[in-house]
N, C-alpha and C positions, 0 to 999 in steps of 0.2 A: 452175092455172098452165099456160101454153102450153108446148109442147116447146122453143120458142126461148128462152123465159125460163128454163126449167129448165136448159137446156144452158149458158146464160150463167152462172147461179149455180154450177153444178157446175164450170165452168172457173175461175171466180174462187176457189172453195174449193180447187181443186187448185193454183192458183198460190200461194195463201197457204200451203198445206202445204209446197210446195217452198221457199218463202222461209224458212219457219221451220226446215225441215230444213237448209237451207244455213247459216243462222245458227248452229244447233246444231253442225254440223260445223266451222264456223269456230272456235267456242270450244273444241271438243275438240282440234283441231289446234294451237290457240294455247297451251293450258294443259297438254296431255299431256306435253311434255318436262319441265315443272316437276314434275308429279305423279310421273313416272318417276324423276327425280333424287332427289326427297324419299324415295321408297321405297327407293332404293339407298343413300343416304348420310345421310339425316336432314335435318330442316328447316334446321339451322344451316349445315351444309356445302353444302346444295343451292344457296343464294343468300346467301352471307355479306355481300356488299356491300349488297344490297337490305335485308336485315334490319338491318345496321349503320346504314344511312341512316335507316331508320324509327325506330330506338331513339335515335339521336343527335338527330333532329328532335324527338322527344318530350322528351328532356332539355333541349335548348336552348329550346324553346318554353315548357316549364314553368318553367324558371329565369328567363325574362324576364317572363312573364305573371303568375306567382303570387307574392304577397308572401312574401318569405323573406329570411334573412340574406345570401344570395348574389345577390339580385336586382340590386343595384347593380353588383357585379362582372360579372355576366352581361351587363348592358346594355353595359358597356364592351368586352366581348369580341364579342358577337354583333350588336349593333345597328349597322348601317352606314347612313350617310346620304350622299347624293350629294355633299355638301360635303366628305366625307372622301376623295374620289377622289384628290386630289393630296397626301395626307398619308401618313405611314408606317403609320397605323392601317389604311389600306385594304388593306394586304398580308395581313392576317388577317381583318379584319371583312368584307370583300367576299365571299370564298368562304364564310366561316362563316355569313353572313346567308342563304345558301341553305337552311340548316336550319330557319329560322324560318317558322312559319305565322302568318298574320295573325289567325286565330281558331281556336278548337277545332274548329268544323265544317270549316274548311279543312284542319286537321291530319288529321281523320278521313278526308277525301277523299284526302289524300296517302297514308294508310295503305291505303286501297282500291286506289289506283293502284300502290302497291308490290307488291301481290299480283298484280294483273292485267296490269301493264305492266313494272315494274322487274325482277321475278323472271324472267318469260319472256325478257326481253331479256338478262339476265345469264347465264341458262343457255345461250343461243345464242352470245354473244360473249365471255363471261368477265367477272369483276368489274372488271378493270383498264379495259377499254374502256367498260363501263357508267359507272364513276365519271368517266372522262375525258369521256364524252359529256355527262353531266348537268352537271358542274361547269364545263366549257368553255362550254357554252351559257349558264349562269347568269352567270358572271363576265364573259364578253365582252358579252353583251346589256346587263347593268347598267352596265358601264363606258361603252359606246358611247352608251347612252341618256342617262346623266348628262352626258357630254361634250357631246352635242347640246343638252341643256337649258341647260347653262352657256353654251354659245356663243350660244344664242338669247336670253340675258339673263333667263331665267325662274328666277332664283336662289332664289326663295321655295320652289319645288318641291323643291329639293335639301335642305331641312331635314327632310323627312319620312323616317321609317325605311323601309328597304327590306326586304320579306319575299320570300324567293326560292324558296319551294317550287313556285310555279306555273311558274317557268322550268325547274326540274328536270323537271317533268311534261311540258312542251312539248318540251324537248330530247329526252327519252327517246321520246316519241310519234313525233316526226319521224324520229329515227334508226331506230326499230323499223319504221316504215312503209316506209322505204327498204330496210332490210335484208331484209325478207321480201317486198318488192314487193306490199304489201297495198293494193289499190285501196279496200277498205272503210275501213281505218284512215286512209288518205290523205284520203278524202272527209270523214270525221268530223272529222279535225284541221283541214282547210281550212275547213269550215263553222264550227267552233268559233272559229277565228281571225277569221273574218269577223264573227261575232256580237260577239266581243270588241272588234273595231275600232269597233263602234257604241256599245257600252255602257261601255267602259273609258276611262281617261284616255289622252291621246296618248303619254305616256311609257311607260305600261304596255303599250300596243299595240306600240310600237317594241321594247320588251324581248322580248315574246313572239315576234314575227316573227324577230328576230335569233337568239333561242334556238333556234327551229325550224331555221333555216338552219345554225347551228353544230352542232346535234345530228346533222343529216343529213351534214354534211361529215366529222365525226369518224368516223362509221361507214362512210362511203364510202371513206375513206382506208385503204389497205392491205387492202381487202376482197378476198377470193378472186375471181378472174375466172370468170364463168359463161358458158356457151354461150347462143346466141340462143334455142335451143329451151327451155332451162331457164328463161330470163328470161320467155318467153312463158307457160310453165306457171305460174310463180310469180306472175305478175301477175294471175292469175284471182282469183275471189272468195275461195278458200281458200288459205292460205299453205303447204299441205302440201308442195308441190314444193320450196320453198326450204328447208324443214326437212330434207328428204332430202338436199339438196345440201350442207348444212352439218352433216351428221352427223359424230360424232367419228371414225368409221372413215375419213373422207375427209381430215380435217384433222389427224389424229394424236391420240394418247391424251391430250395435255394442251392442245392448241391450242384446243379448243372450250371449255375451262374458263377458261383464263387470258388468251388473246388471240385 
């Protein structure tokens, strides 16, 4: 092999090692606050809202999907359809439908997201803002999409049950990407939404884009003001700078956990 070819190979290998190292550091910065909090207070107290969402979704999905004496009652509580939008049932079915997964693989995907996304976000912003972020995105996106479908005269689509875990995930991802100013997560989310626009039904696409916007707005509202230098550092590949800015010592002993 010529010296030029060897040098090119070595440069490519070095570039690959740097990329893998950056990825590894991103995950360390992303998950280390969760790990530290679990060590300090235990799993349940570290991310109670994330754990509660996961368990509630398991119970709701199982009660609707598995044959049992409570299946009929569970359907009346959790199954929301677009035609319910203007009825009293929408007041509880619409938000509760966020707990339903369309299939068990989708629920398992939600469980993974609860660990790698919901919990890290909760540790940074507190359980109240996490729940507001995900449920606001799900309720608003579903209601607006159903209204648009009804206005467009496609009433047949309003008879299908709505499964809302995907909107929870999109809302949390968008809010978290903004909160830590992660270019990586923003790029991944944008790419996912673009692929979704090609593969999914128009109503689902509308829901996901609205959910992303709602999640971002919820976490942008009342967020601490940051300096230009801090924003520039946090917008880099790793979110470490934003984690230092939102440390409990800066926001007070309880602010980082509750709001």
